[in-house]
N, C-alpha and C positions, 0 to 999 in steps of 0.2 A: 889214570882213572878216567873213565869215559861216561860218568853219570851226566845226564842231560837235564837241565832245569830251565823251565820257562816261567818267568814271573810277570804277571799282569800284561801279557803280550796281546796287543791289539793291532790290527791292520785295517785302515780305512781307505777306500777308493772313492774317487769322484767320477761319476758316469758322464757321458757326453752331454746329457741333459742338465748336468750340474747337481744331480742328486748325490748325497754322500751315503755310502753303503759301508757298514762294518763287516768286512769279509770274515774277520776273526775278532771275537769280542772278549777281551780280558781273560785269556787262557792262563791257568796256573797248573802245571803238571811237572812231575819228576819221573824220569825214565832211568831205571837203575842200570848199572854197568852189566853187560852181558845179556840184557833182556831183549826179547823180541816184542816190540810194542807196536800195535797197529792203530792207525787212524781210519775209522770207518764212517761212511755217511754218503748221502746222495750227492749227485753233481751240484756244485755251487754251495756246499755246506761250509767250506773253508779249510778242508783237510790238506789240499795241495798247496794252498797259500801258506799254511803253517809250516809245511815241509820246506817250502822255498825260503822262508825266513830263517829256518834252522840252517839251511845250506848256504845262505848269504846272497841268494838271488833276488830277494826282496828285503828292503829295510823295514824296520818296525815303525808304527805310528806312535806307540808307547810300549814300555816294558823292557825286559832284559832276557837274554838267552846266554846260558853258561854251558860249557862242556868241561866237566871236571872242575878244576880251579881256574880255568881260563875263560874270560868274558868274550863271547862272540859278538854280541850287540848289546849296547846300553844306550837307549835313545836319549835319556836325560843328559848324558855326558857326550853325546854325539860320537860314541865309540862304535866303530863298525869294522869288523875284520872281513876282508874279501874272501870269496869262496876258496881260492887256491891256497889260502893260509889256514884253513879250518881243519885240514887233515881228515876229510870225509870221503868215503866212497859213494858213488851215486849210480843208480840204474833207473832208467826211465821207461815209459810206456813204449815209445818208439825205440828200436834197438840202438839207434845213434852210432852205428858203425860206419867207418869211412870206406866207401866202396873202392877207392883207388889204392888202399893199403891192404896188404895181406894180413892174415890172422896175427902173425908175430908182431907186425908193426902197429896194428890196432891196439893190441894189449900193451905194447911197449910205450905207447904215446905219452902217458903221464910221466914216465921216467925220463923220456927224451926231453920233455919240457923242463924237468928239474936238472937236466944235464948230468945224469948219473953216469958213472964209468961203464964202458961197454960190457965188461965182465959181470958187473952187478946187474945190468939190464938183462943179459942173457940168462942169468941164474934165476932172477925174480920172475921173468916171463915164463921160463920153463916150469917153475913151480906152480904158477897160476894156471897154466894150460893143463898141467897134470891134474889139478884139483877140480877142473871143470870139464874133464874128459875131451880135451881138444889136442892132446899130444899127437903128433903126426900130421897135423893140418896147418903147420906153421906157415907154409908158402901158399896156402889156398886163399882165394879171394872170397869175400862175403857173398857175392852173387852166386857162387857155386855151392853154397851151404843152405841147409834148411833153416826155417825160422827159429827152431829150438837151438840150433848150433850158433846162430847169430846172437841169440840172447845170451848164450854161454860166453861169447866173446865179450859182451858188455859186462857180464859178471866177472870174468877174468880181469878185464881192465880195471874194474872197481876194486878188486882185492890185491892187485899187483903192488900197490904202495903200502900194503899192510895197514889199512885204516883202522882207527879206533871205533868209528861209527859208520854204518852202511845205511844210506837212505834209498829206499825203493819206492818209486812212484808208479803204481799200476804196472809192474814189470811183466806181468804174465797175460795181460788182457788181449794181446795180439796173437796168442797161441791157441791152438785147438784144445778142446777140453781134456783129452787124454794127456797131452804134453804138459798142460798147465799143472795137472795133478802130480806128474813126475818131477816137474821143476820145483814144486813146493818142498819136496823131500830133499832135493839137491841144495836149495837155499839153506834149509835147517842144517844139513850136513856141513856146509861151508861155515856156518856160524860156529858149530862145535869145533871144527878144525882150527879156525882163526880167532875164535873168542871175541868177535866184535859185537857191538850193540846194533840192533836192527830197528829202524823206524820204517814201518811198512804202511803205505797209503793205498787204500783200495775201496771200491764200492761193493766188492764181492764178499758177502758175509761168510761164505764157506771157506774162502781163502784165509780170511782174517782169523776165523776160529781154528783152522787147522795149524796155522803158523804161530799164533800169539801166545806169549806168557800172560800178557795183559793187553787190553785194548780199550779204546774209548769210542763212543758214538757221538758224532757232531751233527748239529742241525742249525742251519741259518746262522753260522758263525759261532755258535755256543757249544761247549762241551755239555752233553746231556747226562752221560754216565760213563764212568771209567771203572773197570773191574776185570776179573778173569773172564775168559769166554763162557765158562760154565755158569758163573754167577749172573752175567749179563743175560744169558738165555733163560735161565730159570727164575731170575728175580729182576725183570726189567723195571726201570724206574717209572716209565709211562707208556702210553699207547704207541708213541713213535718208535721207541726202542723195541717194544714187543713186535711191531709190524716190520721193522727193518731186519730183525734177526730171525730168519726162517720164514716158512709159509705160515699164513695166519688167516683166520676168519674174524670178522668184526660184525656181530649180530646187533642191529639197532634195538634198543630196549626202551621200555616205558615202565613207570611205577604206577600201580593202582592199589589203593588201600594198603600201602606198606609192602606190597609184593612186587617182584620184578618180572616183567613179561617181555617176550619177543614182540617187537612192534608188528602188528598185523595178525598176531596169534595169541588169543586170550583164553583158550580152553584150559590151560594149566600154567602155573607160574614156573619160571626158570629155577633150577636147583642152586640158587645163589642168594644169600642174604644180602640185600643191598646196603651199602654203607650209607650213612646219614646224608652224605653229599649227593647220593643218587636220587633221593626223593625229589620229585617234581623237576627233574633235570634230564636232558637228553644224554644218552650214553651208549656204550657198546659192551657186549659180552665178548671177550676175546678168547678164542680157542685155536689150537693147532689142528690141522687136518687129521693127524694120527692120534688125536686125543678125543675123538668122537666115536662112540660105539654105534654100530649100524647093524640092524637085523631086519629080516623080512617078516618076522612074527612079533606080536606085541610082547614086550617084557618090561612094561612100566615106563617106557620112554615116551618121546614126543612123536605123535603121528606126523609123517612127512611123505614126500614123494620123490622118486628118482627122476631127475630131469635129464641127466647125461651120464654115460659110463665111458671111461677112457682107460685103455689097457696100457700101463706104463711098465718100464723094465723092473722097477722095484716094488710096485704096488698096483692096485686098481684105484683110480680116482673117480669118485662119484660126485656129481653136482646135485645137491639135495635141496628141495624147496620146502621152506618152513615159513608159513605165514606170508608168502610173497617174497621172501628173502632167500638167497642162494648160499649154501654152505659147501665148501670143498671137504670131502671126507676120503681118507686113505685107508684101505683095507688090504688084507692079504689077497693073493690071486685066487684063493679058494672061495672067495665071496662072489656069488654069481647073480646078483640082483639085476633085473632088466630095466631098461629105460621105460618110464611110465608106471612102474610098479610102486605100490604103496609100501612104506617101510616105517621103522621106528628108530629114533636116535637117542643117545644118551651122552651128556657132556661129562667128561671125566675130570678135567682140571681147569674150569673156567675162571676168568678174571674179569672184573668190571673196570672200565675206564670212562671218564667223561668224554663226550664228543668234542672233537677239535674244531676250532673256528675255520670257516672257509678261507679267511684271510691268510692263515698260515700256509695253506697250499698255494695260494696266489704268490706269496712271497718266495716260496721255494722255486716256483716256476720262473719268476723274474730273475732270481739269482743265477739260474742256469744259462742265461743269455747275456749277463753283464760282462 
């Protein structure tokens, strides 16, 4: 059984200036056997540190980590199992292939370390190469291969020991967009064939949503929300989660006489009944670019102006001015408003969130350089 449990896991670092930073703050999660579970968040949020603690590359400051019925780390009892004894497969952002070894020997390396018999090594490597489309390249050296093929070497090396759990830390970030998309499908295909549990760390929300059964969003060392990709996108817990998952607009708002207005535009109230907490408080109306209706003629919407028009492959993106604020709006290619033209917009599914303190952004920036 490869169920993964983190109980009260915390990791604290001390900076060169002597400041103590909680890179990971009291995380409690359970990842089920056979699940693809992603850790998502900006740089410095703690996701890679959490993965390194699961792998055994970092010890805990407090807490416990279990895989199945076996303890990996229990800080109170000073129990720590080294990485090579945890039975995990790992693939990292850098391909981490050895340039002086051919494909066969790169993949065989973990088995050589375990001193497996030659026949067993040959059979296991052959199977791993078959499942990663590297058969026939056994004697080829990494320098003669593409980036995608080098990443497949890393995947083959990770699965050759038949691990219970696969840890993937930004494994696709060095690949071009088209190759990244195809590699997502290959990773899911490998999971179905070998039935291992995946923990996937990324800052790319599209990757996380495409691969995950469940995922969590981290910010400043804390788990903000954990759920299915669909629930996270459609029911975000706060402004940070909303903004991190997909493109978003945040229109600054004010309340006047119990009504909600876009800051700088007081001709008509926004189509949103403000919650009690919004009264006399700074906040934002959150919308997706594809959830704003846009027309060149009045239809009961808000009068606005086209500031910019961008032709993209999947849509036309307009930058729309409303009360001195700019909104991004995505429409079909058939919409042909001109820059400088007056227009009208409608909000289809807005949400209100309280404004975040400037201190939160400063802390996020500081964490990226720790």
